[in-house]
C-alpha positions as CSV (number, residue, x, y, z in Angstrom):
1,T,0.0,0.0,0.0
2,A,2.8,2.4,0.9
3,Y,4.6,1.7,-2.4
4,S,1.5,2.2,-4.4
5,T,0.5,5.5,-2.8
6,R,4.0,6.9,-2.5
7,D,5.1,6.3,-6.1
8,Q,1.6,6.5,-7.6
9,Q,2.2,3.1,-9.2
10,N,-0.8,1.1,-10.3
11,I,-0.7,-2.5,-9.2
12,P,-0.8,-4.7,-12.4
13,E,-4.2,-6.1,-13.1
14,S,-2.7,-9.5,-13.7
15,I,-1.7,-9.7,-10.1
16,Q,-4.7,-10.3,-7.9
17,L,-3.0,-8.7,-4.9
18,F,-6.1,-8.2,-2.8
19,D,-7.2,-11.8,-3.2
20,I,-3.7,-13.1,-2.4
21,F,-3.4,-11.1,0.8
22,S,-7.0,-11.8,1.8
23,E,-6.5,-15.5,1.5
24,Q,-3.1,-15.5,3.4
25,I,-4.5,-13.3,6.2
26,A,-7.5,-15.7,6.6
27,E,-5.1,-18.6,6.8
28,V,-2.9,-16.9,9.4
29,I,-6.0,-16.1,11.6
30,K,-7.4,-19.6,11.2
31,S,-4.1,-21.3,12.1
32,R,-3.6,-19.3,15.2
33,S,-6.7,-19.9,17.4
34,N,-5.2,-17.9,20.3
35,M,-4.5,-14.8,18.3
36,P,-5.5,-11.7,20.3
37,P,-8.5,-9.8,18.9
38,E,-6.4,-6.6,18.5
39,D,-3.9,-8.4,16.2
40,I,-6.8,-9.8,14.1
41,V,-8.1,-6.2,13.7
42,A,-4.6,-4.9,12.9
43,L,-4.3,-7.4,10.0
44,Q,-7.8,-6.6,8.8
45,S,-7.0,-2.9,9.0
46,A,-3.9,-3.3,6.8
47,L,-6.0,-5.3,4.3
48,L,-8.7,-2.6,4.4
49,S,-6.1,0.1,3.7
50,L,-4.8,-1.8,0.8
51,S,-8.3,-2.3,-0.7
52,L,-9.3,1.3,-0.3
53,K,-6.1,3.0,-1.4
54,C,-5.0,0.6,-4.2
55,Y,-8.5,-0.3,-5.5
56,R,-10.4,2.9,-4.9
57,D,-13.2,2.2,-7.4
58,Q,-13.8,-1.4,-6.2
59,F,-16.0,-1.0,-3.2
60,E,-16.6,-4.7,-2.9
61,Y,-13.1,-5.3,-1.7
62,G,-13.5,-2.9,1.2
63,N,-16.9,-4.4,1.9
64,K,-15.4,-8.0,2.0
65,V,-12.8,-6.9,4.6
66,L,-15.5,-5.3,6.8
67,E,-17.8,-8.3,6.4
68,K,-15.0,-10.7,7.3
69,T,-14.1,-8.6,10.4
70,R,-17.6,-8.8,11.6
71,Q,-17.8,-12.5,11.1
72,L,-14.5,-13.1,13.0
73,F,-15.8,-11.1,16.0
74,D,-19.2,-12.8,15.9
75,N,-17.4,-16.1,16.2
76,I,-15.3,-14.8,19.1
77,A,-18.0,-12.9,21.2
78,L,-21.4,-13.7,19.7
79,D,-22.8,-10.1,19.5
80,T,-21.2,-8.9,22.7
81,P,-19.7,-5.4,22.2
82,V,-16.0,-5.2,22.3
83,Q,-15.2,-4.0,25.9
84,T,-14.5,-0.2,26.0
85,G,-10.9,0.9,26.5
86,T,-9.4,-2.4,25.4
87,Q,-6.7,-2.6,22.8
88,A,-9.1,-4.4,20.4
89,A,-11.6,-1.5,20.7
90,K,-8.8,1.0,19.9
91,E,-7.7,-1.0,16.9
92,L,-11.3,-1.2,15.6
93,V,-11.6,2.6,16.0
94,K,-8.5,3.0,13.9
95,M,-9.8,0.6,11.3
96,L,-13.2,2.5,11.0
97,K,-11.3,5.8,10.5
98,I,-9.5,4.5,7.4
99,P,-12.6,4.7,5.0
100,I,-13.4,8.2,6.4
101,D,-9.9,9.4,5.5
102,C,-9.9,7.7,2.1
103,Y,-13.4,8.6,0.8
104,D,-16.1,11.2,1.3
105,I,-19.1,10.1,3.2
106,L,-21.2,9.3,0.1
107,D,-18.7,6.6,-0.8
108,V,-18.5,5.3,2.8
109,L,-22.3,4.8,2.7
110,K,-21.7,2.3,-0.2
111,L,-19.8,0.1,2.2
112,N,-22.8,-1.9,3.5
113,H,-20.9,-3.7,6.3
114,Y,-19.3,-0.5,7.7
115,K,-22.2,0.0,10.1
116,L,-22.1,-3.7,11.2
117,V,-18.4,-3.3,12.3
118,L,-19.3,0.0,14.0
119,Q,-21.9,-1.8,16.0
120,L,-19.2,-4.1,17.5
121,L,-18.0,-1.1,19.6
122,S,-19.4,-0.1,22.9
123,Y,-20.9,3.4,23.4
124,R,-17.8,5.5,23.9
125,E,-15.8,4.2,21.0
126,R,-18.9,4.4,18.8
127,H,-19.3,8.0,19.9
128,T,-15.6,8.7,18.9
129,V,-16.1,7.3,15.4
130,C,-19.4,9.1,14.9
131,M,-17.7,12.4,15.9
132,Y,-14.9,11.7,13.5
133,I,-17.4,11.1,10.7
134,T,-19.3,14.3,11.4
135,N,-16.1,16.4,11.6
136,S,-14.9,14.8,8.3
137,I,-18.2,15.8,6.5
138,L,-17.9,19.4,7.8
139,D,-14.2,19.7,7.0
140,K,-14.6,18.3,3.5
141,E,-17.8,20.3,3.0
142,T,-19.4,17.2,1.5
143,I,-22.9,17.9,0.1
144,I,-25.5,15.1,0.7
145,P,-28.2,15.6,-1.9
146,T,-30.9,13.1,-1.2
147,A,-33.2,12.1,1.6
148,E,-32.2,8.5,1.2
149,Q,-28.5,9.3,1.8
150,V,-29.4,11.5,4.8
151,T,-31.3,8.5,6.3
152,Q,-28.2,6.3,5.8
153,L,-26.0,8.8,7.4
154,F,-28.3,9.2,10.4
155,D,-28.4,5.4,10.7
156,L,-24.6,5.5,10.9
157,I,-24.2,8.3,13.5
158,A,-27.3,7.4,15.6
159,T,-25.1,7.4,18.7
160,L,-25.1,11.3,18.5
161,I,-28.7,11.7,17.6
162,V,-30.8,9.4,19.9
163,D,-30.3,7.9,23.3
164,Q,-28.4,4.5,23.2
165,T,-29.4,1.5,25.3
166,D,-25.7,1.1,26.4
167,G,-25.2,4.8,27.0
168,N,-27.1,5.1,30.3
169,F,-24.0,6.3,32.1
170,E,-23.8,9.2,29.7
171,A,-27.3,10.4,30.4
172,S,-26.2,12.9,33.0
173,R,-23.9,14.7,30.5
174,Q,-26.7,15.3,28.0
175,T,-27.6,18.8,29.2
176,I,-27.1,22.3,28.0
177,S,-24.6,22.8,30.9
178,N,-22.2,20.2,29.6
179,E,-19.7,21.7,27.1
180,D,-18.9,18.4,25.4
181,F,-22.6,17.7,24.8
182,V,-23.1,21.3,23.5
183,E,-20.1,21.0,21.1
184,E,-21.4,17.6,19.9
185,Q,-24.9,18.8,19.2
186,N,-23.7,21.9,17.5
187,L,-21.7,19.7,15.1
188,V,-24.9,17.7,14.4
189,A,-26.8,20.9,13.8
190,R,-24.1,22.2,11.4
191,L,-24.5,19.0,9.3
192,F,-27.8,20.4,8.2
193,N,-26.0,22.9,6.1
194,N,-24.6,20.1,4.0
195,F,-28.0,18.6,3.2
196,K,-28.7,20.3,-0.1
197,A,-30.8,19.0,-3.0
198,T,-29.6,21.6,-5.5
199,N,-32.3,22.7,-7.9
200,D,-34.8,20.2,-6.5
201,P,-37.0,21.9,-3.9
202,D,-39.3,18.8,-3.5
203,Q,-36.2,16.6,-2.7
204,Q,-35.2,19.3,-0.2
205,Y,-38.6,19.0,1.4
206,H,-38.1,15.3,1.8
207,I,-34.7,15.9,3.4
208,I,-36.4,18.3,5.9
209,K,-39.0,15.7,6.7
210,T,-36.4,13.0,7.1
211,C,-34.5,15.2,9.6
212,Q,-37.7,16.0,11.5
213,D,-38.6,12.3,11.7
214,T,-35.1,11.5,13.0
215,F,-34.5,14.4,15.4
216,K,-37.9,14.1,17.1
217,N,-36.5,10.9,18.8
218,G,-33.5,12.7,20.2
219,G,-35.2,14.3,23.2
220,L,-35.7,18.0,24.1
221,E,-32.1,18.7,25.1
222,R,-31.0,17.8,21.5
223,M,-33.9,19.5,19.9
224,R,-32.8,22.9,21.1
225,F,-29.8,22.4,18.7
226,T,-31.2,20.3,15.9
227,Y,-34.7,21.9,15.4
228,P,-33.6,25.5,14.6
229,P,-31.6,24.7,11.5
230,I,-34.6,22.6,10.2
231,I,-36.9,25.5,10.8
232,M,-34.6,28.0,9.1
233,R,-34.1,25.7,6.1
234,A,-37.8,25.3,5.8
235,Y,-38.2,29.1,5.7
236,A,-35.5,29.3,3.0
237,L,-37.3,26.5,1.0
238,A,-40.5,28.6,1.1
239,F,-38.6,31.4,-0.7
240,Q,-37.3,28.8,-3.2
241,Y,-40.9,27.8,-4.0
242,K,-41.8,31.4,-4.5
243,E,-39.0,31.8,-7.0
244,I,-40.3,28.9,-9.1
245,R,-44.0,29.9,-8.7
246,E,-44.3,30.2,-12.5
247,Q,-43.3,26.6,-13.0
248,D,-45.1,25.1,-9.9
249,E,-48.8,25.9,-9.5
250,K,-48.9,24.2,-6.1
251,W,-46.2,26.5,-4.6
252,E,-48.6,28.2,-2.2
253,K,-49.8,24.8,-0.8
254,K,-46.2,23.7,-0.4
255,C,-45.3,26.9,1.4
256,Q,-48.3,26.4,3.8
257,K,-47.1,22.8,4.6
258,L,-43.7,24.2,5.4
259,F,-45.1,26.9,7.8
260,Q,-47.3,24.3,9.4
261,L,-44.2,22.1,10.0
262,C,-42.3,25.0,11.4
263,N,-45.2,25.9,13.7
264,Q,-45.2,22.3,15.0
265,L,-41.5,22.2,15.6
266,I,-41.4,25.6,17.4
267,N,-44.3,24.5,19.5
268,T,-42.1,21.6,20.7
269,L,-39.3,24.0,21.6
270,T,-41.6,26.1,23.8
271,K,-41.3,23.3,26.4
272,L,-37.7,24.4,27.0
273,E,-37.0,26.4,30.2
274,T,-36.2,29.5,28.0
275,H,-38.7,31.1,25.7
276,D,-36.2,33.3,23.9
277,L,-35.3,30.8,21.1
278,P,-38.9,29.8,20.1
279,L,-40.0,33.4,20.3
280,R,-37.3,34.5,17.8
281,L,-38.2,31.6,15.5
282,Y,-41.9,32.5,15.5
283,L,-41.0,36.1,14.6
284,Q,-38.7,34.9,11.9
285,G,-41.6,32.9,10.5
286,A,-43.9,36.0,10.6
287,L,-41.2,37.9,8.6
288,A,-40.8,35.0,6.1
289,A,-44.6,34.7,5.5
290,S,-44.8,38.5,5.0
291,E,-42.1,38.5,2.4
292,I,-43.3,35.4,0.5
293,R,-46.8,36.8,0.3
294,S,-48.5,33.6,-0.5
295,E,-52.3,33.5,-0.6
296,N,-52.8,33.1,3.2
297,A,-49.6,35.0,4.3
298,E,-51.5,37.3,6.7
299,T,-53.1,34.4,8.5
300,I,-49.8,32.6,8.9
301,A,-47.9,35.8,10.0
302,Y,-50.6,36.7,12.5
303,E,-50.6,33.2,14.0
304,F,-46.8,33.2,14.3
305,F,-46.7,36.7,15.8
306,S,-49.5,36.0,18.3
307,Q,-47.7,32.8,19.4
308,A,-44.5,34.9,20.0
309,Y,-46.6,37.5,21.9
310,T,-48.0,34.7,24.1
311,L,-44.4,33.6,24.9
312,Y,-43.5,37.2,25.8
313,E,-46.4,37.3,28.3
314,E,-45.2,34.0,29.9
315,Q,-41.9,35.7,30.7
316,A,-43.6,37.7,33.5
317,G,-41.2,38.0,36.4
318,D,-38.0,38.2,34.2
319,T,-37.9,41.9,33.5
320,R,-34.7,41.9,31.4
321,A,-36.0,39.0,29.2
322,Q,-39.4,40.7,28.8
323,C,-37.9,44.0,27.7
324,A,-35.6,42.3,25.2
325,S,-38.5,40.2,23.8
326,L,-40.8,43.3,23.6
327,T,-38.1,45.1,21.6
328,L,-37.9,42.1,19.2
329,L,-41.7,42.1,18.8
330,I,-41.8,45.8,18.1
331,G,-39.0,45.6,15.6
332,T,-40.6,42.7,13.8
333,L,-44.0,44.3,13.5
334,E,-42.4,47.4,12.0
335,K,-41.0,45.2,9.2
336,V,-44.0,42.8,8.6
337,S,-46.0,44.4,5.8
338,C,-48.7,41.8,5.1
339,F,-51.3,42.8,7.8
340,G,-54.5,44.6,7.0
341,E,-55.5,47.5,9.2
342,E,-57.6,45.4,11.6
343,N,-54.8,42.9,12.5
344,H,-52.1,45.6,12.4
345,S,-54.1,47.9,14.7
346,T,-54.7,45.0,17.2
347,L,-51.0,44.2,17.4
348,R,-49.6,47.7,17.6
349,Q,-52.0,48.6,20.3
350,S,-51.2,45.4,22.2
351,L,-47.4,46.2,22.0
352,T,-47.9,49.8,23.1
353,Q,-49.9,48.8,26.1
354,A,-47.3,46.1,26.9
355,A,-44.7,48.8,26.9
356,T,-46.5,50.8,29.6
357,R,-46.9,47.6,31.7
358,L,-43.1,46.8,32.0
359,L,-41.9,46.9,35.5
360,K,-39.1,49.5,35.3
361,R,-39.7,53.1,34.2
362,P,-36.6,53.3,31.9
363,D,-37.8,50.2,30.1
364,Q,-41.2,51.7,29.6
365,V,-39.8,54.8,28.2
366,R,-37.5,53.1,25.7
367,T,-40.0,50.6,24.4
368,L,-42.6,53.4,24.0
369,L,-40.1,55.3,21.9
370,L,-39.7,52.2,19.7
371,C,-43.5,51.9,19.5
372,T,-43.7,55.4,17.8
373,H,-42.4,53.7,14.7
374,L,-45.4,51.3,14.6
375,F,-47.6,54.3,14.1
376,W,-45.3,56.0,11.5
377,S,-43.0,53.9,9.4
378,A,-44.7,50.5,9.8
379,Q,-46.6,49.2,6.8
380,R,-50.1,47.7,6.4
381,V,-52.1,46.5,3.4
382,D,-54.7,48.8,2.0
383,E,-57.8,46.6,1.6
384,A,-59.1,48.6,-1.4
385,T,-55.9,48.5,-3.5
386,Q,-54.1,45.5,-1.8
387,T,-50.9,47.5,-1.8
388,S,-48.7,48.3,1.2
389,E,-48.8,51.7,2.7
390,Q,-47.2,53.4,5.8
391,V,-49.4,53.9,8.8
392,R,-48.5,57.6,9.4
393,D,-50.6,58.2,12.5
394,G,-49.1,61.4,13.8
395,E,-51.6,61.7,16.7
396,K,-50.6,58.3,18.1
397,V,-46.9,59.0,17.6
398,L,-47.3,62.2,19.7
399,A,-49.3,60.4,22.3
400,C,-46.4,57.8,22.7
401,L,-43.9,60.6,22.9
402,K,-45.9,62.5,25.6
403,K,-46.4,59.4,27.6
404,A,-42.7,58.6,27.4
405,T,-41.9,62.2,28.5
406,K,-44.2,61.9,31.5
407,L,-42.7,58.6,32.6
408,T,-39.2,60.1,32.3
409,T,-40.1,62.7,34.9
410,Q,-41.0,59.9,37.3
411,V,-37.6,58.2,37.1
412,M,-35.9,58.5,40.5
413,D,-32.3,57.8,39.4
414,H,-31.2,61.2,38.2
415,T,-28.4,59.8,36.0
416,A,-30.8,57.4,34.2
417,Q,-33.3,60.3,33.9
418,V,-30.8,62.5,32.1
419,Q,-30.0,59.7,29.7
420,L,-33.7,59.2,28.9
421,Y,-34.2,62.9,28.3
422,N,-31.4,62.6,25.7
423,E,-33.1,59.6,24.1
424,L,-36.4,61.5,24.0
425,L,-34.7,64.5,22.3
426,N,-33.3,62.1,19.7
427,S,-36.7,60.7,19.0
428,Y,-38.2,64.2,18.7
429,I,-35.4,65.2,16.3
430,Y,-36.2,62.1,14.1
431,F,-39.9,62.9,13.8
432,F,-39.1,66.6,13.2
433,N,-36.9,65.5,10.3
434,Q,-39.8,63.3,9.2
435,N,-42.0,66.4,9.0
436,H,-44.4,65.4,11.9
437,P,-47.0,68.1,11.9
438,D,-47.0,68.7,15.7
439,I,-43.3,68.7,16.3
440,N,-41.6,72.0,15.6
441,I,-38.5,74.1,16.7
442,E,-40.3,75.3,19.8
443,V,-40.9,71.7,21.0
444,L,-37.2,70.9,20.3
445,N,-36.0,74.0,22.2
446,S,-38.2,73.1,25.1
447,L,-36.6,69.7,25.3
448,I,-33.1,71.0,24.8
449,E,-33.6,73.5,27.7
450,K,-34.9,70.7,29.9
451,L,-32.0,68.4,29.1
452,Q,-29.4,71.2,29.7
453,S,-31.1,72.0,33.0
454,E,-31.0,68.4,34.2
455,M,-27.4,68.0,32.8
456,S,-26.2,71.0,35.0
457,K,-27.8,69.3,38.0
458,L,-25.8,66.1,37.2
459,D,-22.6,68.1,36.9
460,S,-23.2,69.8,40.3
461,T,-24.0,66.5,42.1
462,P,-21.0,65.3,44.1
463,S,-19.9,62.0,42.6
464,A,-19.7,59.0,44.9
465,N,-16.5,57.1,45.1
466,N,-17.8,54.5,42.6
467,T,-15.9,53.9,39.4
468,S,-18.8,52.3,37.6
469,S,-21.1,55.2,38.5
470,T,-18.5,57.7,37.2
471,D,-18.0,55.7,34.0
472,S,-21.8,55.7,33.5
473,E,-22.0,59.4,33.9
474,E,-19.2,60.0,31.5
475,F,-20.8,57.7,28.9
476,I,-24.1,59.8,29.2
477,R,-22.2,63.1,28.9
478,N,-20.6,61.8,25.7
479,Q,-23.9,60.8,24.3
480,I,-25.4,64.2,25.0
481,R,-22.3,65.9,23.6
482,I,-22.9,63.9,20.3
483,T,-26.5,64.9,20.2
484,F,-25.7,68.6,20.7
485,D,-22.9,68.5,18.2
486,H,-25.3,67.1,15.6
487,L,-27.9,69.8,16.4
488,R,-25.3,72.5,16.0
489,Q,-24.5,71.2,12.5
490,Q,-28.2,71.0,11.7
491,S,-28.8,74.6,12.9
492,Q,-27.0,75.8,9.8
493,I,-29.9,74.3,7.7
494,E,-33.0,76.5,7.1
495,K,-35.3,73.8,8.6
496,F,-33.5,74.1,11.9
497,Q,-33.4,77.9,12.1
498,G,-34.2,79.1,15.6
499,L,-32.6,76.2,17.5
500,Q,-31.3,77.4,20.9
501,I,-28.3,75.5,22.3
502,N,-26.1,76.8,25.1
503,N,-22.3,76.2,24.8
């Protein structure tokens, strides 16, 4: 083997080298009844290396070696796994790595007896080989194009995907807090990027279904890693169907099936202790449905959005998570453009009310300032023309701004209050630039005066011997300085004439 691979010499076809070695090795093993199992495997490994490296296109040679290896061990141990940690187990692991190094996974899957030899190993060695296979696929960027091949692969690396009967002692490590388990499942999830049926959306759908049918048996701790890539690929496939809508009259029905599948998978993920992941996936689905604009896009988007809002409400008690989730909800609704006025009005009012119900005043102010965009730049569908239009409800925008201003006056922490006044001023500047009818130079000057007044109080307040507090105040001063520098530049423009800013 070394000679053939080193000098790139082809072994003459007239010499049946594989058959010669195969017969001689069989005789050696047969004549030495007390030969240790690791020596048997070492001989078979050498023969396997010869068959794969010198006869690359003749898969039957490699298969014969693997089949013979399995038979030899069946005669020795009668289906008992090779004991973990033994020399024989280590040699088997080396042997099973040879095809992975020589071929890509699509060729390895043609070796029908590879899996039978893998099954000789106990849990830990099987796990090692399965990780080796997975890393090899990712390193070589091997594309697996059919559902049938994906099924074969999953059958091979089942140790990573579902609980094993001989892996009970490993059950305790299969949690999000175990770094090795997290790394392992991230690798499995990354595999999904290699499952691509190029230019065949229907085959891609079969791949997605195959993954779902396999991963659903892996348990919730694995699903948090394996379900999100399925869901994101399903969203991407819906866009593919939209692109070929001229050639496929059933594209809308296929899109609906994909969204139903995603809804089902995300619903499973809601059983996790954290709602952040399913909430984000629901919102991504609402955005996807809005952009694809299939026949029932509004119904799908509303369902996904309302599910996300329900998860937000279930986060009661975790103020930081609630504020972050509400920010996501507001940002998503501002981008979803498939809702009619009735649904859009319901959602934007719900989010605005939710902003005022947050526990902390600063969170209320900031989310209310975000809500202003739902009444201005967000888009809805005009029922008469069926085209998207901006909401442009100046009255509601002003109501949100006034409510935010009132809440800011109620903030007890003066440093935080000054920062909020600066954020308020920035929002007013934005809407002034947007030609909001009720926001003029007088309104801006009033806010500038208030901010400068509060800023002077901050400067005159003796600072506590607290580094973090000092750093926070310096950060806020810098932010205000940036705002005022911007306004000074704008004051040169006719629109901003009359702006009053003290030095």
